N, C-alpha and C positions, 0 to 999 in steps of 0.2 A: 217609202215606196216611190213617192214623187221625185225625190232626188235621183234614185236609181233609174228612173225613166226620163231623166233630163229635164225635169220641171221644177227646179229649186225655187223659182219665183212664185210658185203657188203655195209653198209649204206653210208659211205663216198664216195666211188667210184660211186655207183649208183646215189647218189644225184648230184654229180658233172656232170656226163655224161648225166643224164636225163635233168638236168637244161640246159645244153649246147644245146642239141638237141631240146628241147621244145622251148627254146628262139628263136632259128633260125627258127623253124617252124612257129612261130607266127610273127617274125620280117620281114621275107622276102616275102614269098608267100602271096597272098590274099586268104582268105578262112579259113576254119577250120583246126584244128590240133587235133590229138588224141595220147594218150600215152597208151601202153598196156604192162603189165608185165606178164611173163609166167615163172613159176617155174617148172623145170623138173630136179629133183635131179641128179647131184649136180650143175646144171647150172640155173642161172637167166638170162632170155632174156628180154630186154626192147626194144620195138619198138616204134618209133615216126613216125606217118604218117601225111602228109599234102597234099595240092593241087598243089604243084609245079610240073611241068611236067619234070623237069630235076634234076639229082643228083647234089649236090654241087661240084664245081671244086676245087681240092686241090691247094693251092698256098703257097708260103713262105711269111708270113707277114713281113712288115717292123717293126723294133724294136720299133718305136714310135707310131705304130697303136695299138688301144685297141681292135681290132677285127681280125678275119681271122685265128684263131687257133683251131677251132672246130675239124677238122679232125685230127690234130696233137694231141689234147687232147684225142680223141678216140684211136688213135694208141698207146699212152703211157699208158693209164689207163685201157682200156678194154682188156679182155683176147682174145676176137674175136669180129669183127664187120664187117658190110657190109651194103649194101643197094640195092634197086632196084627202077627204075622209070617206070611207065606205059607209060609216054609220053602224048601226047595230044590226047584226044578222039574226035570223030567226032562231039559230041554235048557238048563239054566243056573240061575242064582240066581233065587229068588223075590223077596222084598223085605220090608221092614219099614216100618210107619207108626207114628209116635208123634204124638199130638195132645194139645192142651190147650185148655181153654175159659176165657175171662174174661168175666164178666157185668157189665153196667152196671145200677146201681140196686139191686134187691132181692137180688141174689146169684144163684148158679147155679140152673139148673132142677133139679127133683128127678130122681133116678135113675129110669130107665125099668125097670119090672119086665118080665121076659120069661117068659111061660108056656110050659112044655114039655109037649106032649101025648104 
């Protein structure tokens, strides 16, 4: 899809990061998962949502383990990333969304400052 839209430079990182997040969304929580891509020039945002009520906890994996590096991979290869958890709902699970952004050209957009009144 990215090549068809003239964004071949994003393919490798997008494929790696989407695969990592989607695999974790299917592997750990019970329930469905969804992937959403949003292009807002010059930034591609990929969001992966699942039914987990909690965000994944970062930890330093042991060298001999073949898992536990997802958030480290996001930190290294994404221009920006984050997530939010709804928590548990009164009538079932809420959900979690982890997202990452990849920028074309000059790099990621600056962080948005939020004023609290």
